[in-house]
Residue, then its C-alpha position, 0 to 999 in steps of 0.5 A: m264146652p259142647f258145640i251144637l248145630k243151630h239153623k241160621a234162619t230159624g234158630r232150630i237146634w238139631t235134635c235126633m236119636l242118640v246113645n248115652l254113655y250106658q248105651l241107651p238110646y235117647y232123643g236129644t240135642k246133637f253135640w260135639e265135645t270140642q270145637e275142633e271135633a265139631e268143625q271137622q264133623y258137622e258137615s259130613f254129619l248133616t250130609a249123612q242125615y240127608e240135610e239138603a242145605p248144610e250151609d244153612w246150619s252153624l255151630m254154636e257153643l253152649s255151657e254144659n248146663q244149657l245142653k242139659l236143659c235142652n235135653v230136659k226140655l225135649k223130654n225124650d219125646a221125638r215129637l218135640s223140637l228146640r228153637w234157640y232164642d238169642e235174646k233169652q239165651t235159652a232154648l224152648a221146646e215146641i211140637a215139631a212141624g208136621i206132627s200134631p199132638s194127637e199123633s202120639 
């Protein structure tokens, strides 16, 4: 089961440009395949992304289907961000802070 990064205070899920199995770039949810891999790499990943407070993020396990739905909701559109809602056990997409729909 994949592991993702979720912001502790806001529920925001880390999204960024990624490369798929076919070496094609896409905008999606950053994930690791195993808990061990995620625990070993997430802090250095956040540091490399210039995240100033890596301690504000935690790992969260999703099902493969939930991860796929997260990426579908992003529509390969970097203007969108995801927020996780524990009560619904789902992510919802929204326009990222600081980006207006007219900037597309």
